[in-house]
Phi, psi and omega in degrees: 000008175299141006267004181298326184275005179286336184252350174197150183296151185309318181297342182259001177293129186279066190274348182257070181048056175094352180247141178281160176295329176297311177303315182301314182294315181299317179296319186290328185263347187306318183272000182255344185231166181286325179206154179246128179238127176253124175274120187225147172240003181239131183298329180291321176294318180298315181297315180297320180298315179294324176299330180271003177091009179270153170277157182239132171249116182281126175274108187273337181198175177085157178227152181107159184294325179290329176296320178295316179300323179303316179288326176297324180297332180295334181262333188287150181246332188283166178276336177246140182236130169268117183247129181222138173278132184275010170257013178260133175253130174242128179292325179237075185297315184298314182295319179293318180293322179295323176294320177299320184292341179285340184228120183229132351287159183206157175223152178275132179233155183223133176278126180227162181284332182220113184273359192296335182262010185226185173271106184284135185272135171246117183254150175208124181055039175077008178236157179278117182256345181193154174225120181259110186280110175052040181232003181236166180229166177094181182285145178170190179262147179232159172288123187267015170085012179223134182209154168242116189230160180275133185297313186299317180295324177296315180297320178294317181296324180296333181297329187245003185290132178254153178300147178283174176304337178277358180081017182241154171274116189258127174299328182294344174281339181267331187300315183300336180299334181267357180045058184289160175275135179279137176239121184284137180302134171262129179081194185281142178228142179211133168273104187275088184242354181224149186305321183286351173296337180300325180302319180292322179296318179301312180297320179295322179292323177298330181290333186249350180267157176273121175261179178220173188300140181259114182284351190242013179159191181281164178081166185266158172251142180239153180088252180226159174288132178284164171278120186252133177248118176068206182280130175219162175227117183241122177255118179276170004286140178214146182246134177230128176270188182295143170070022178276135178245139181225132174105177004278162175058043177256154180231115175257122181260166190303153175066030174261150180223136184232118182275184192304131172077009179288144178240126177242110192266208189285136178056044178248140172237130178236129183228127173045053184228159182239113186245120186270179197308131169073006180283154185233127175238081201276325183196135173060037181250152167238124177236113181232133174053043187236159173238122181241124181285189187286151171057040174263141175238126177256124180292164182304131176081358178284142187221160171250128172273141185230007183218129177288155176302319182275000177060021174282166180295151188269134181251147178228168175264123176234119180053040175084356181244151178285129183236129178275116181289340185078000182264131175284331178235124175205125179271229184256154170245115189243126183282164184301138175076006179291152178237120183255120187289168180303134175060025174278150180235126180255121184286162184304131175079003180288142175245130184249120187294158178298139176070008181277162175240132171254117185290153184306139174079001184281148169256116184265110187248003179217167175295143180248130184291160172305133175065013178286149173255102186270110179250149181292000000 
């Protein structure tokens, strides 16, 4: 999730129309379980969890999902545990959790076209007999990051669990021992691990939320009515949080979301983009298919390009390797506190680090590091 995660940990990124996945999970499970425990290694995550009424188990060492569960077990009291990864988005959380609770032990599974990036499910006689972590290819079912498991069996399994080839203690190595029943995901599911995954979450939320009449164009508005200056044209669905200002002469196109305090100024067009708290797009800007973190300022005339000349899918660098996003249109991913100079142009798929400066008139054709000063 870099550079969005440079200024706050991934669980606290407000990717669900202003709400973090951590907040969403704590709210969704609070009335279904006796107590909520968040396993955290970051003080900011711990503080937010406690503010929401959850207990915190500090993960002091180890890596992998089973290592996290081990620390959670130290705080947990019950014989049955609902375990959820906080980077998972469920469009219908209540319905999915209720289905899981009907069958114990059980895990949530999802049918996907390519299982290679997930834990692939091996079923036998209607039960889960194995989970192969990132080792299979092709269409199939995967572990969807939510399970109800027996405490005693988990504790026994942890005593003998060995690190996986990735060097991590994997929860997916412990799950098959309980032969859980698979429960298929209802509605949209997403492992939110890359910035552009936010676009899918926004669309899924628009499908289930109640919108209201849009005074400035077609389609519905969600959240709150923005403060509008002069003539504007807003095409819904669009989301506006508290204190958002739009105009004059601004154009908001569908599937855009603006979090608290965002300013969209004169002769600006924003299309299918996610703009986080307090960022400013003040004049003569085009922002398309982009994710902008908090407190970003775009200078006059600065734009994001979102389409290659050859119209091929856009590739980015992830962990030093070229990754095909599969998206024909993708603009920029801009980290918190970045400053984009006057008349700067950000090429498709470029990521601009938190706290960086892009000097006026520059064409940004590569990723920019956190706090880098990018000169032409």
